[in-house]
DRENMARDREN-114014 format. One record per residue: residue number from 1; residue in three letters; z, x negated, y of N, C-alpha, C, O in turn. Coordinates in nm, 4 decimals, padded with zeros to 6 digits. Each point is the difference from the previous one (the first is absolute). Layout:
% DRENMARDREN-114014
+-----+-----+----------+----------+----------+----------+----------+----------+----------+----------+----------+----------+----------+----------+
:   i :  aa :      n.Z :      n.X :      n.Y :     ca.Z :     ca.X :     ca.Y :      c.Z :      c.X :      c.Y :      o.Z :      o.X :      o.Y :
+-----+-----+----------+----------+----------+----------+----------+----------+----------+----------+----------+----------+----------+----------+
: NUM : ala :        Z :        X :        Y :        Z :        X :        Y :        Z :        X :        Y :        Z :        X :        Y :
...
+-----+-----+----------+----------+----------+----------+----------+----------+----------+----------+----------+----------+----------+----------+
% end
This chain:
% DRENMARDREN-114014
+-----+-----+----------+----------+----------+----------+----------+----------+----------+----------+----------+----------+----------+----------+
:   i :  aa :      n.Z :      n.X :      n.Y :     ca.Z :     ca.X :     ca.Y :      c.Z :      c.X :      c.Y :      o.Z :      o.X :      o.Y :
+-----+-----+----------+----------+----------+----------+----------+----------+----------+----------+----------+----------+----------+----------+
:   1 : met :  13.7368 :  06.4470 : -05.1391 : -00.0273 : -00.1396 : -00.0293 :  00.0809 : -00.0873 :  00.0965 :  00.0221 :  00.0369 :  00.1153 :
:   2 : arg :  00.0211 : -00.1521 : -00.1643 :  00.0736 : -00.0946 :  00.0839 : -00.0890 : -00.0531 :  00.1125 : -00.1207 : -00.0166 : -00.0180 :
:   3 : leu :  00.1802 : -00.0094 :  00.1318 : -00.0737 : -00.0488 :  00.1161 : -00.0694 : -00.1324 : -00.0277 : -00.1176 : -00.0155 :  00.0329 :
:   4 : asp :  00.1878 : -00.0806 : -00.0929 : -00.0616 : -00.1311 : -00.0235 : -00.1208 :  00.0103 : -00.0934 : -00.1000 : -00.0690 :  00.0197 :
:   5 : lys :  00.1094 :  00.1546 : -00.1204 : -00.1126 :  00.0183 : -00.0921 : -00.1163 :  00.0693 :  00.0701 : -00.1155 : -00.0368 : -00.0210 :
:   6 : tyr :  00.1447 :  00.1365 :  00.1037 : -00.1071 :  00.0690 :  00.0723 : -00.0742 : -00.0947 :  00.0934 : -00.1227 :  00.0048 :  00.0086 :
:   7 : leu :  00.1959 : -00.0907 :  00.0612 : -00.0633 : -00.0949 :  00.0918 : -00.0950 : -00.0931 : -00.0746 : -00.1062 : -00.0354 :  00.0512 :
:   8 : lys :  00.1448 : -00.0040 : -00.1725 : -00.0859 : -00.0869 : -00.0803 : -00.1212 :  00.0754 : -00.0546 : -00.1127 : -00.0482 :  00.0110 :
:   9 : val :  00.1347 :  00.1658 : -00.0697 : -00.1094 :  00.0771 : -00.0596 : -00.1024 :  00.0404 :  00.1065 : -00.1204 : -00.0034 : -00.0253 :
:  10 : ser :  00.1677 :  00.0415 :  00.1438 : -00.0906 :  00.0413 :  00.1079 : -00.0632 : -00.1192 :  00.0701 : -00.0916 :  00.0156 :  00.0806 :
:  11 : arg :  00.1413 : -00.1351 : -00.1120 : -00.0481 : -00.1251 :  00.0586 :  00.0253 : -00.0102 :  00.1500 : -00.0725 : -00.0701 :  00.0707 :
:  12 : leu :  00.1750 :  00.1395 : -00.0220 :  00.0455 : -00.0211 :  00.1371 :  00.0670 : -00.1369 :  00.0085 : -00.0085 : -00.0677 :  00.1024 :
:  13 : ile :  00.0760 :  00.0270 : -00.2123 :  00.0562 : -00.1350 : -00.0150 : -00.0479 : -00.0516 : -00.1357 :  00.0012 :  00.0735 : -00.0987 :
:  14 : lys : -00.0434 : -00.2004 :  00.0940 : -00.0646 : -00.0523 : -00.1213 :  00.0908 : -00.0096 : -00.1219 : -00.0416 :  00.0336 : -00.1108 :
:  15 : arg :  00.1665 : -00.0795 :  00.1304 :  00.0883 : -00.0223 : -00.1151 :  00.1281 :  00.0797 :  00.0132 :  00.0490 :  00.0232 :  00.1105 :
:  16 : arg :  00.0047 :  00.0186 : -00.2235 :  00.1224 :  00.0808 : -00.0004 :  00.1199 : -00.0808 :  00.0501 :  00.0883 :  00.0558 :  00.0652 :
:  17 : thr : -00.0837 : -00.1855 : -00.0941 :  00.1128 : -00.0812 :  00.0477 : -00.0023 : -00.0100 :  00.1523 :  00.1054 :  00.0009 :  00.0636 :
:  18 : ile : -00.2245 : -00.0105 : -00.0048 : -00.0100 : -00.0045 :  00.1462 :  00.0394 :  00.1351 :  00.0585 :  00.0629 :  00.0057 :  00.1057 :
:  19 : ala : -00.0992 :  00.1027 : -00.1733 :  00.0406 :  00.1338 :  00.0436 :  00.1520 :  00.0125 : -00.0034 :  00.0600 :  00.0566 :  00.0913 :
:  20 : asn :  00.0024 : -00.1096 : -00.1972 :  00.1464 : -00.0001 : -00.0098 :  00.0632 : -00.0756 :  00.1152 :  00.0954 :  00.0480 :  00.0613 :
:  21 : glu : -00.1484 : -00.1667 : -00.0313 :  00.0551 : -00.0818 :  00.1082 : -00.0156 :  00.0682 :  00.1349 :  00.0907 : -00.0066 :  00.0830 :
:  22 : ala : -00.2038 :  00.0718 : -00.0595 : -00.0221 :  00.0715 :  00.1265 :  00.0994 :  00.1151 :  00.0142 :  00.0515 :  00.0246 :  00.1091 :
:  23 : cys : -00.0249 :  00.0453 : -00.2181 :  00.0971 :  00.1099 :  00.0033 :  00.1407 : -00.0523 :  00.0257 :  00.0746 :  00.0584 :  00.0787 :
:  24 : asp : -00.0378 : -00.1682 : -00.1447 :  00.1327 : -00.0582 :  00.0186 :  00.0217 : -00.0481 :  00.1431 :  00.1122 :  00.0033 :  00.0506 :
:  25 : ala : -00.2202 : -00.0481 :  00.0149 :  00.0090 : -00.0493 :  00.1369 : -00.0019 :  00.1141 :  00.1025 :  00.0130 : -00.0242 :  00.1200 :
:  26 : gly : -00.0292 :  00.1477 : -00.1668 : -00.0009 :  00.1153 :  00.0906 : -00.1310 :  00.0182 :  00.0741 : -00.0025 :  00.0603 :  00.1073 :
:  27 : arg : -00.1060 : -00.1113 : -00.1625 : -00.1304 :  00.0091 :  00.0666 : -00.0834 :  00.1191 : -00.0446 : -00.1108 :  00.0199 :  00.0499 :
:  28 : val :  00.1624 :  00.0597 : -00.1433 : -00.0745 :  00.1157 : -00.0493 :  00.0786 :  00.1267 :  00.0330 :  00.1188 :  00.0108 : -00.0304 :
:  29 : leu : -00.1874 :  00.0846 :  00.0931 :  00.0622 :  00.1265 :  00.0379 : -00.0724 :  00.1140 : -00.0703 : -00.1225 : -00.0013 : -00.0129 :
:  30 : ile :  00.1991 :  00.0996 : -00.0322 : -00.0578 :  00.1237 : -00.0522 :  00.0470 :  00.1120 :  00.0912 :  00.1200 :  00.0231 :  00.0150 :
:  31 : asn : -00.2153 :  00.0462 :  00.0456 :  00.0293 :  00.1090 :  00.0933 :  00.0977 : -00.0435 :  00.1095 :  00.0884 :  00.0764 :  00.0389 :
:  32 : gly : -00.1046 : -00.1989 :  00.0102 :  00.0807 : -00.0496 :  00.1114 :  00.1348 : -00.0578 : -00.0369 :  00.0756 : -00.0394 :  00.0888 :
:  33 : lys : -00.0426 :  00.0329 : -00.2180 :  00.1291 : -00.0543 : -00.0436 : -00.0224 : -00.1229 : -00.0860 : -00.0928 : -00.0033 : -00.0809 :
:  34 : val :  00.1769 : -00.0977 :  00.0976 : -00.0087 : -00.1219 : -00.0814 :  00.0185 :  00.0387 : -00.1458 :  00.0909 :  00.0756 : -00.0342 :
:  35 : ala : -00.1790 : -00.1286 : -00.0526 :  00.0010 :  00.0387 : -00.1409 :  00.0252 : -00.1192 : -00.0901 : -00.0452 : -00.1111 :  00.0276 :
:  36 : lys :  00.1184 :  00.1354 : -00.1362 :  00.0196 : -00.1013 : -00.1031 : -00.1197 :  00.0026 : -00.0942 : -00.0773 :  00.0958 : -00.0009 :
:  37 : ala :  00.0628 : -00.2015 : -00.0781 : -00.1104 : -00.0094 : -00.0955 :  00.0069 :  00.1103 : -00.1056 : -00.1027 :  00.0379 : -00.0564 :
:  38 : ser :  00.2214 :  00.0133 :  00.0294 :  00.0169 :  00.1021 : -00.1036 : -00.0177 :  00.1424 :  00.0526 :  00.0149 :  00.0954 : -00.0763 :
:  39 : ala : -00.0461 : -00.0793 :  00.2042 : -00.0165 :  00.1338 :  00.0585 : -00.1186 :  00.0724 : -00.0636 : -00.1004 : -00.0623 : -00.0346 :
:  40 : asp :  00.1129 :  00.1935 :  00.0196 : -00.1087 :  00.0800 : -00.0566 : -00.1048 :  00.0302 :  00.1060 :  00.0324 :  00.0338 :  00.1138 :
:  41 : val : -00.1582 : -00.0466 : -00.1532 : -00.1122 :  00.0313 :  00.0886 : -00.0630 :  00.1297 : -00.0484 : -00.0264 :  00.0165 : -00.1191 :
:  42 : lys :  00.0022 :  00.0767 :  00.2134 : -00.0615 :  00.1279 : -00.0327 : -00.1261 :  00.0186 :  00.0835 : -00.0161 : -00.0645 :  00.1036 :
:  43 : val : -00.0728 :  00.1521 : -00.1482 : -00.1207 :  00.0297 :  00.0759 :  00.0404 :  00.0594 :  00.1345 :  00.0848 :  00.0891 :  00.0066 :
:  44 : gly : -00.1458 : -00.1388 :  00.0997 :  00.0314 :  00.0461 :  00.1354 :  00.0925 : -00.0927 :  00.0756 :  00.0132 :  00.0130 :  00.1217 :
:  45 : asp :  00.0521 : -00.1069 : -00.1905 :  00.0867 : -00.0966 :  00.0684 : -00.0833 : -00.0927 :  00.0875 : -00.1143 : -00.0321 : -00.0326 :
:  46 : val :  00.1733 : -00.0107 :  00.1445 : -00.0646 : -00.0973 :  00.0873 :  00.0715 : -00.1333 : -00.0178 :  00.1205 : -00.0104 :  00.0231 :
:  47 : ile : -00.1957 : -00.0917 : -00.0645 :  00.0551 : -00.1332 : -00.0239 : -00.0442 : -00.0907 :  00.1138 : -00.1179 : -00.0046 :  00.0350 :
:  48 : glu :  00.2141 : -00.0678 :  00.0225 : -00.0307 : -00.0957 :  00.1066 :  00.0479 : -00.1375 : -00.0441 :  00.1160 : -00.0170 : -00.0375 :
:  49 : ile : -00.2065 : -00.0819 :  00.0422 :  00.0311 : -00.1362 : -00.0417 : -00.0171 : -00.0917 :  00.1202 : -00.1052 :  00.0007 :  00.0639 :
:  50 : asn :  00.2076 : -00.0796 : -00.0324 : -00.0040 : -00.0920 :  00.1137 : -00.0052 : -00.1439 : -00.0488 :  00.0915 : -00.0464 : -00.0681 :
:  51 : phe : -00.1985 : -00.0242 :  00.1029 : -00.0160 : -00.1419 : -00.0315 : -00.0108 : -00.0754 :  00.1315 : -00.1062 : -00.0002 :  00.0621 :
:  52 : gly :  00.2134 : -00.0635 : -00.0188 : -00.0042 : -00.0746 :  00.1252 : -00.0406 :  00.0894 :  00.1154 :  00.0729 :  00.0929 :  00.0346 :
:  53 : asn : -00.1890 : -00.1194 :  00.0262 : -00.0447 :  00.0830 :  00.1118 : -00.1022 :  00.1057 : -00.0437 : -00.0561 :  00.0699 :  00.0844 :
:  54 : lys :  00.0316 : -00.0577 : -00.2141 : -00.0959 :  00.0972 : -00.0521 :  00.0745 :  00.1131 : -00.0710 :  00.0921 : -00.0241 : -00.0781 :
:  55 : ala : -00.1334 :  00.1472 :  00.1065 :  00.0618 :  00.1151 : -00.0663 : -00.1084 :  00.0851 : -00.0646 : -00.1059 :  00.0225 :  00.0586 :
:  56 : val :  00.1335 :  00.0248 : -00.1804 : -00.0936 :  00.0860 : -00.0726 :  00.0706 :  00.1319 : -00.0266 :  00.1128 :  00.0024 : -00.0491 :
:  57 : lys : -00.1805 :  00.1078 :  00.0822 :  00.0567 :  00.1324 : -00.0219 : -00.0968 :  00.0784 : -00.0874 : -00.1184 :  00.0101 :  00.0323 :
:  58 : ala :  00.1678 :  00.0456 : -00.1431 : -00.0858 :  00.0720 : -00.0936 :  00.0726 :  00.1219 : -00.0558 :  00.1219 : -00.0008 : -00.0168 :
:  59 : glu : -00.1993 :  00.1055 : -00.0116 :  00.0540 :  00.1211 : -00.0604 : -00.0383 :  00.0023 : -00.1477 : -00.1146 : -00.0276 : -00.0353 :
:  60 : val :  00.2098 :  00.0602 : -00.0499 : -00.0236 :  00.0071 : -00.1446 : -00.0795 :  00.1272 : -00.0294 :  00.0442 :  00.1100 :  00.0331 :
:  61 : thr : -00.1621 : -00.1251 : -00.0957 : -00.0819 :  00.1159 : -00.0331 : -00.0028 :  00.0295 : -00.1500 : -00.0248 :  00.1133 : -00.0412 :
:  62 : lys :  00.0504 : -00.2159 : -00.0396 : -00.0052 :  00.0159 : -00.1453 :  00.0901 : -00.1054 : -00.0633 :  00.0187 : -00.1078 :  00.0563 :
:  63 : ile :  00.0370 :  00.1385 : -00.1731 :  00.0828 : -00.0960 : -00.0724 : -00.0538 : -00.0136 : -00.1420 : -00.0091 :  00.0980 : -00.0740 :
:  64 : leu : -00.0266 : -00.2217 :  00.0369 : -00.0470 : -00.0310 : -00.1349 :  00.0755 : -00.1210 : -00.0522 :  00.0368 : -00.0886 :  00.0771 :
:  65 : glu : -00.0133 :  00.0843 : -00.2087 :  00.0711 : -00.1130 : -00.0603 : -00.0819 : -00.1287 :  00.0061 :  00.0542 : -00.1070 :  00.0276 :
:  66 : thr : -00.1838 :  00.1172 : -00.0532 : -00.0887 : -00.1152 :  00.0085 : -00.1310 :  00.0451 :  00.0624 : -00.0347 :  00.1180 : -00.0047 :
:  67 : thr : -00.0379 : -00.2126 :  00.0632 : -00.1283 :  00.0330 :  00.0600 : -00.0863 : -00.1245 :  00.0083 :  00.0503 : -00.1123 : -00.0020 :
:  68 : arg : -00.1811 :  00.1334 :  00.0114 : -00.0911 : -00.1122 :  00.0193 : -00.0076 : -00.0329 :  00.1476 :  00.0353 :  00.0820 :  00.0848 :
:  69 : lys : -00.0812 : -00.2015 : -00.0546 : -00.0030 : -00.0477 :  00.1380 : -00.0789 :  00.0928 :  00.0920 :  00.0445 :  00.0290 :  00.1110 :
:  70 : asp : -00.1602 :  00.0176 : -00.1554 : -00.0829 :  00.0851 :  00.0850 :  00.0564 :  00.1402 :  00.0188 : -00.0389 :  00.0697 :  00.0937 :
:  71 : glu :  00.1301 : -00.0269 : -00.1812 :  00.0618 :  00.1322 :  00.0119 :  00.1327 : -00.0041 :  00.0759 :  00.0536 :  00.1051 :  00.0350 :
:  72 : ala : -00.0002 : -00.2233 : -00.0091 :  00.1307 : -00.0135 :  00.0633 :  00.0033 :  00.0591 :  00.1406 :  00.1040 :  00.0502 :  00.0426 :
:  73 : ala : -00.2135 : -00.0548 :  00.0289 : -00.0044 :  00.0510 :  00.1377 :  00.0170 :  00.1520 :  00.0044 :  00.0311 :  00.0542 :  00.1060 :
:  74 : glu : -00.0507 :  00.0158 : -00.2179 :  00.0159 :  00.1437 : -00.0043 :  00.1474 :  00.0419 : -00.0060 :  00.0306 :  00.1179 :  00.0173 :
:  75 : leu :  00.0605 : -00.2120 : -00.0414 :  00.1415 :  00.0325 : -00.0133 :  00.0716 :  00.0183 :  00.1336 :  00.1104 :  00.0544 :  00.0044 :
:  76 : phe : -00.1729 : -00.0996 :  00.1044 :  00.0640 :  00.0122 :  00.1307 : -00.1053 :  00.0178 :  00.1082 : -00.1194 : -00.0203 : -00.0222 :
:  77 : arg :  00.1683 :  00.0598 :  00.1423 : -00.0881 :  00.0159 :  00.1155 :  00.0677 : -00.0691 :  00.1183 :  00.1151 :  00.0287 :  00.0328 :
:  78 : tyr : -00.1891 : -00.1207 :  00.0309 :  00.0553 : -00.0712 :  00.1154 :  00.0211 :  00.0970 :  00.1158 : -00.0793 :  00.0917 :  00.0214 :
:  79 : leu :  00.1874 : -00.1135 :  00.0526 :  00.0287 :  00.0813 :  00.1186 : -00.0123 : -00.0827 :  00.1265 :  00.0206 :  00.0517 :  00.1098 :
+-----+-----+----------+----------+----------+----------+----------+----------+----------+----------+----------+----------+----------+----------+
% end
């Protein structure tokens, strides 16, 4: 699955356009490397998102095309 879509479906970022902009600005890392919005996300990848002075680090545990809000937290695990 594309990184920008995964960020939206997992609700780590609310909108796909904002996920795209964060990737373009180099604020999203997959396994320690700067990632483009089109990068593939696999189970076990570690995603790090930097917003100003706040950083979020999460491990991908599951990949689904769509999910409900209450099930979105099952797609990743905070590190």
